[in-house]
Wavefront OBJ file of the C-alpha trace (Angstrom):
o trace
v 12.816 20.318 -31.930
v 9.588 18.636 -30.796
v 8.587 21.777 -28.874
v 9.305 23.992 -31.864
v 7.288 21.750 -34.182
v 4.276 21.928 -31.905
v 4.320 25.731 -31.800
v 4.745 25.966 -35.569
v 1.628 23.825 -36.044
v -0.520 25.798 -33.607
v 0.502 29.394 -34.243
v -1.148 29.716 -37.709
v -4.453 28.725 -36.167
v -4.162 31.401 -33.498
v -3.101 34.055 -35.988
v -5.996 33.284 -38.310
v -8.443 33.526 -35.422
v -7.210 36.988 -34.537
v -7.708 38.179 -38.140
v -11.333 37.112 -38.366
v -14.023 39.692 -37.831
v -15.772 37.326 -35.424
v -12.865 35.427 -33.845
v -13.475 31.857 -32.820
v -10.684 31.873 -30.286
v -11.790 31.354 -26.671
v -9.377 32.350 -23.899
v -9.846 31.262 -20.293
v -7.641 30.620 -17.298
v -6.847 31.559 -13.746
v -4.137 32.915 -11.498
v -3.489 31.607 -7.995
v -1.241 32.621 -5.141
v -0.629 29.944 -2.514
v 1.366 30.204 0.687
v 2.519 26.892 2.177
v 3.437 26.332 5.824
v 5.341 23.079 6.404
v 6.017 21.903 9.953
v 8.916 19.410 9.756
v 9.597 19.618 13.510
v 7.899 20.878 16.645
v 9.679 24.234 16.663
v 10.339 24.567 12.946
v 8.282 26.096 10.132
v 9.145 26.339 6.458
v 7.253 28.930 4.419
v 6.995 28.874 0.642
v 5.006 30.757 -1.965
v 3.663 29.638 -5.343
v 2.215 31.919 -8.012
v 0.383 29.734 -10.509
v -0.965 31.087 -13.798
v -2.908 28.984 -16.289
v -3.923 29.943 -19.818
v -6.384 27.867 -21.865
v -6.768 28.587 -25.586
v -9.448 26.930 -27.712
v -10.039 27.522 -31.425
v -13.227 26.475 -33.236
v -12.880 27.134 -36.998
v -16.021 25.142 -37.863
v -18.534 22.667 -36.455
v -16.215 19.686 -36.858
v -12.780 20.864 -35.790
v -11.275 22.018 -32.475
v -7.704 22.907 -31.491
v -6.676 23.436 -27.885
v -3.500 24.667 -26.237
v -3.280 24.915 -22.441
v -0.260 25.629 -20.292
v 0.688 26.486 -16.722
v 3.309 28.947 -15.499
v 4.515 28.590 -11.919
v 6.821 30.792 -9.816
v 8.275 29.106 -6.705
v 9.993 30.982 -3.874
v 10.660 30.256 -0.213
v 12.519 28.052 2.219
v 12.237 24.719 0.397
v 13.433 26.271 -2.864
v 16.539 27.575 -1.090
v 17.183 24.380 0.893
v 17.008 22.007 -2.094
v 19.340 22.915 -4.989
v 17.578 20.284 -7.161
v 14.123 21.738 -6.502
v 13.624 22.577 -10.198
v 14.132 18.961 -11.241
v 11.711 17.773 -8.539
v 8.845 19.822 -9.973
v 9.699 19.266 -13.642
v 7.482 16.195 -13.962
v 4.254 15.061 -15.637
v 5.792 15.289 -19.093
v 4.764 12.465 -21.400
v 6.500 11.317 -24.624
v 7.237 14.897 -25.649
v 9.152 17.161 -23.267
v 6.945 20.263 -23.244
v 8.336 22.006 -20.166
v 10.868 24.752 -19.519
v 12.651 26.147 -16.472
v 13.767 29.626 -17.601
v 14.862 30.695 -14.087
v 16.528 28.579 -11.408
v 18.691 30.652 -9.069
v 18.827 32.357 -5.679
v 15.774 30.615 -4.241
v 13.641 31.373 -7.286
v 12.319 28.787 -9.768
v 10.076 29.611 -12.732
v 8.553 26.625 -14.526
v 6.337 26.450 -17.628
v 4.603 23.375 -19.005
v 2.174 22.631 -21.824
v -0.182 19.942 -20.547
v -2.856 20.143 -23.268
v -2.083 20.497 -26.978
v -4.368 18.621 -29.304
v -6.491 18.667 -32.442
v -9.957 17.153 -32.413
v -12.231 16.238 -35.308
v -15.823 15.233 -34.658
v -18.698 14.440 -36.993
v -21.954 12.664 -36.213
v -21.012 9.646 -34.051
v -17.243 9.839 -34.566
v -14.574 11.742 -32.644
v -10.802 11.664 -33.227
v -8.318 13.449 -30.941
v -4.555 13.689 -31.526
v -2.035 15.297 -29.178
v -1.541 15.847 -25.458
v -4.921 15.226 -23.866
v -6.573 13.931 -20.743
v -7.666 10.298 -21.082
v -9.904 9.799 -18.069
v -11.359 6.296 -17.799
v -11.829 6.296 -14.029
v -15.220 6.653 -12.334
v -14.304 6.912 -8.634
v -13.182 10.025 -6.748
v -10.129 9.012 -4.728
v -8.648 6.045 -6.634
v -9.066 4.957 -10.252
v -7.749 1.465 -11.132
v -9.332 1.820 -14.617
v -7.309 4.966 -15.409
v -4.589 3.209 -17.440
v -3.386 6.373 -19.180
v -3.507 9.273 -16.696
v -3.186 8.091 -13.118
v -2.981 10.892 -10.581
v -2.429 11.427 -6.873
v -5.335 12.510 -4.657
v -2.827 14.519 -2.620
v -1.955 16.798 -5.553
v -4.979 19.035 -4.914
v -3.546 22.136 -6.614
v -3.562 20.497 -10.061
v -7.264 20.342 -10.883
v -6.717 19.621 -14.584
v -4.483 16.596 -13.903
v -1.779 15.279 -16.271
v -2.280 14.532 -19.961
v -0.944 11.942 -22.403
v 0.596 12.333 -25.850
v -1.867 10.023 -27.555
v -4.301 9.217 -30.331
v -7.905 8.601 -29.302
v -10.750 7.422 -31.538
v -14.294 7.358 -30.135
v -17.490 6.010 -31.701
v -20.840 6.717 -30.038
v -23.015 3.639 -30.543
v -26.246 4.630 -28.790
v -27.717 6.111 -25.637
v -24.876 6.300 -23.061
v -22.888 3.718 -25.041
v -19.618 4.087 -26.940
v -16.449 2.369 -28.079
v -13.121 4.114 -27.522
v -9.606 3.234 -28.647
v -6.485 5.019 -27.368
v -2.733 4.600 -27.805
v 0.068 6.584 -26.150
v 3.253 7.564 -27.941
v 6.230 5.453 -26.845
v 9.731 4.532 -27.964
v 9.213 0.810 -27.386
v 6.501 -1.764 -26.821
v 7.611 -2.114 -23.195
v 6.764 1.547 -22.569
v 3.556 1.673 -24.607
v 0.001 1.816 -23.286
v -2.898 1.060 -25.633
v -6.403 -0.120 -24.859
v -10.032 -0.326 -25.950
v -12.950 0.702 -23.749
v -16.548 -0.348 -24.372
v -19.261 1.429 -22.390
v -22.961 0.567 -22.174
v -25.935 1.561 -20.024
v -27.744 -1.387 -18.453
v -30.082 -1.572 -15.421
v -29.590 2.211 -15.007
v -25.851 1.642 -14.624
v -23.044 2.933 -16.827
v -20.819 -0.121 -17.256
v -17.449 -0.206 -19.001
v -15.117 -2.988 -20.096
v -11.419 -2.363 -20.775
v -8.785 -4.452 -22.488
v -5.287 -3.638 -23.658
v -1.612 -3.414 -22.784
v -0.083 -1.147 -20.133
v 3.723 -0.992 -20.000
v 4.289 -4.616 -21.042
v 1.355 -5.849 -18.959
v -1.870 -7.325 -20.244
v -4.619 -5.156 -18.729
v -8.237 -6.241 -18.289
v -10.748 -4.215 -16.332
v -14.323 -3.183 -15.718
v -16.068 -0.323 -13.962
v -19.573 0.833 -13.161
v -21.496 3.872 -11.933
v -25.094 3.781 -10.731
v -27.090 3.871 -7.508
v -28.199 1.463 -4.830
v -30.589 2.265 -1.987
v -30.603 5.943 -2.910
v -26.794 6.135 -2.761
v -24.358 6.536 -5.618
v -22.540 3.245 -6.173
v -19.336 3.133 -8.214
v -16.558 0.657 -8.683
v -13.501 -0.237 -10.725
v -11.292 -3.297 -10.971
v -8.251 -4.014 -13.113
v -6.158 -7.141 -13.564
v -2.553 -6.911 -14.796
v -0.426 -9.794 -16.034
v 3.166 -9.199 -17.117
v 3.810 -10.448 -20.635
v 7.330 -11.736 -19.942
v 7.510 -12.517 -16.217
v 5.244 -14.536 -13.938
v 3.899 -11.461 -12.229
v 0.301 -10.452 -11.700
v -1.399 -7.555 -9.960
v -5.001 -6.823 -9.081
v -6.586 -3.528 -8.046
v -10.161 -2.727 -7.129
v -11.859 0.353 -5.713
v -15.511 0.598 -4.614
v -17.288 3.733 -3.394
v -20.636 4.940 -2.040
v -21.757 8.558 -1.943
v -24.893 10.301 -0.668
v -26.300 13.813 -0.511
v -28.553 14.510 2.487
v -31.528 16.875 2.370
v -29.529 19.442 4.365
v -26.784 19.382 1.653
v -24.265 17.353 3.652
v -22.343 15.217 1.153
v -20.573 11.973 2.101
v -18.271 9.820 -0.016
v -16.674 6.598 1.197
v -14.308 4.321 -0.709
v -12.084 1.260 -0.251
v -9.051 0.376 -2.365
v -7.275 -2.969 -2.595
v -3.900 -2.917 -4.374
v -1.979 -6.197 -4.546
v 1.089 -4.207 -5.635
v 1.056 -2.267 -2.346
v 2.708 -3.078 0.965
v 1.374 -3.537 4.474
v 4.029 -1.151 5.766
v 5.576 0.764 2.839
v 8.886 2.544 3.236
v 7.357 5.821 2.124
v 3.925 6.386 3.595
v 2.464 8.764 1.027
v 2.605 8.748 -2.753
v 4.929 11.391 -4.146
v 2.381 13.896 -5.429
v 4.658 15.216 -8.158
v 5.734 11.924 -9.721
v 4.456 10.324 -12.887
v 2.230 7.508 -11.677
v 0.555 4.415 -12.999
v -2.359 2.587 -11.427
v -0.104 0.370 -9.306
v 1.232 3.378 -7.410
v -2.007 5.281 -6.708
v -1.518 4.106 -3.116
v 1.601 2.473 -1.620
v -0.561 0.407 0.760
v -2.320 -2.901 0.128
v -5.523 -1.598 1.735
v -6.699 2.021 1.849
v -9.991 3.456 3.097
v -11.370 6.890 2.259
v -14.138 9.019 3.778
v -15.008 12.551 2.722
v -17.664 14.951 4.007
v -18.554 18.442 2.823
v -21.169 20.979 3.835
v -22.123 24.446 2.505
v -22.210 26.439 5.740
v -23.283 29.494 3.759
v -23.805 30.110 0.022
v -20.351 31.712 0.084
v -18.662 29.326 2.537
v -18.048 25.592 2.113
v -16.273 23.275 4.566
v -14.964 19.768 3.998
v -12.943 16.984 5.557
v -11.331 14.012 3.826
v -9.688 11.176 5.750
v -7.664 8.232 4.494
v -6.971 5.371 6.889
v -4.444 2.685 6.041
v -5.603 -0.223 8.248
v -2.556 -2.479 7.782
v -0.362 -0.207 9.945
v -2.843 2.340 11.343
v -1.465 5.317 9.403
v -3.869 8.230 8.984
v -4.191 11.140 6.562
v -6.407 14.144 7.412
v -7.388 16.743 4.809
v -9.601 19.566 6.180
v -10.570 22.417 3.873
v -12.563 25.648 3.885
v -13.477 27.651 0.762
v -14.828 31.198 0.846
v -16.152 32.883 -2.289
v -15.074 36.516 -1.865
v -16.670 37.772 -5.073
v -17.565 36.197 -8.383
v -14.514 34.287 -9.761
v -12.421 34.986 -6.646
v -12.042 32.232 -4.017
v -10.008 31.903 -0.839
v -9.062 28.388 0.352
v -7.531 27.114 3.564
v -6.368 23.505 3.195
v -4.592 21.166 5.571
v -2.689 17.962 4.878
v -1.684 15.963 7.962
v -0.187 12.469 7.792
v 0.511 10.390 10.894
v 2.341 7.052 11.063
v 4.818 5.198 13.245
v 7.738 5.954 10.928
v 6.994 9.538 9.874
v 4.665 12.485 10.306
v 3.944 15.225 7.792
v 2.030 18.427 8.491
v 1.272 21.293 6.097
v -1.163 24.181 5.742
v -2.003 25.933 2.472
v -3.580 29.364 2.056
v -4.644 29.911 -1.552
v -6.276 32.799 -3.412
v -7.650 31.997 -6.881
v -9.018 34.321 -9.560
v -10.596 32.779 -12.654
v -11.206 34.571 -15.943
l 1 2 3 4 5 6 7 8 9 10 11 12 13 14 15 16 17 18 19 20 21 22 23 24 25 26 27 28 29 30 31 32 33 34 35 36 37 38 39 40 41 42 43 44 45 46 47 48 49 50 51 52 53 54 55 56 57 58 59 60 61 62 63 64 65 66 67 68 69 70 71 72 73 74 75 76 77 78 79 80 81 82 83 84 85 86 87 88 89 90 91 92 93 94 95 96 97 98 99 100 101 102 103 104 105 106 107 108 109 110 111 112 113 114 115 116 117 118 119 120 121 122 123 124 125 126 127 128 129 130 131 132 133 134 135 136 137 138 139 140 141 142 143 144 145 146 147 148 149 150 151 152 153 154 155 156 157 158 159 160 161 162 163 164 165 166 167 168 169 170 171 172 173 174 175 176 177 178 179 180 181 182 183 184 185 186 187 188 189 190 191 192 193 194 195 196 197 198 199 200 201 202 203 204 205 206 207 208 209 210 211 212 213 214 215 216 217 218 219 220 221 222 223 224 225 226 227 228 229 230 231 232 233 234 235 236 237 238 239 240 241 242 243 244 245 246 247 248 249 250 251 252 253 254 255 256 257 258 259 260 261 262 263 264 265 266 267 268 269 270 271 272 273 274 275 276 277 278 279 280 281 282 283 284 285 286 287 288 289 290 291 292 293 294 295 296 297 298 299 300 301 302 303 304 305 306 307 308 309 310 311 312 313 314 315 316 317 318 319 320 321 322 323 324 325 326 327 328 329 330 331 332 333 334 335 336 337 338 339 340 341 342 343 344 345 346 347 348 349 350 351 352 353 354 355 356 357 358 359 360 361 362 363 364 365 366 367 368 369 370 371 372 373 374
């Protein structure tokens, strides 16, 4: 019923746009084909294929109103789909309060999955902006880990989901001056224990964007701050969040600090450190499940995590990069090499590796992806 109601609300807008002489409907998207090679053992290889289509619809009836509907269609085939009968349920995640996903096909090693991850109305006038519906609430400032991102935490390892998850929420924003604003957001929930609501105040001081956050996240008092600026010619960013459970004597603290720098020869470096009091020195599962719904306490399962990324444009059409994550408490290591080649305009070819090494488990995978944007 919730799905049907959403479509009923949005379809008249789309139909009206098509009838106008000068339609105000903007359509964008992409289609990707990705082959995955998993190496679970020395002499074993599992091969899977993913066709991923995304469609983004935006409607602008006037200067003050916007409606957006964005969804992803994915077709999974291959060895893992055949080996795991519950594969469809494993990928049917990232829903929020409303269940806006479908699995029309799940048989004979074939899974087709559709999800709406953006569906919202936005009104804006002068210094005010109000957004209602499934949207991305991004309060983080760092690249790898975002302790300030109370609403839409994500996994760095989920590289094939550039848009990242959304929340079914109400957001009200008031711009108060140059690079300053006040923002209030609340997620839909069935109970107070499941609700997340917070206020963010952002200012610009000493050439730094500084934010202060206060609210409630899943029955925890949440207080945080973050900043983005430069020091010694390097980008300097940081976030910290304190959580205190409202019913139990339980507290958590997370902080992430990063430095980044672009050399004259276009080599880019980004380094970051994360401390997560909720993490473990030697967690049972070394890597975060990339397809699970996360909150800030599970952005890394380790107490300490260190990140270093480098990228370099070898040629205007060819870019190479390497990201490494070292978990110093047990010496585990994650390597993430990548190469991107721009074949023609709007058509890219990527080769991406994800290699995790630890005492308890190893994980090795290669991804070959072709992406066409329109």
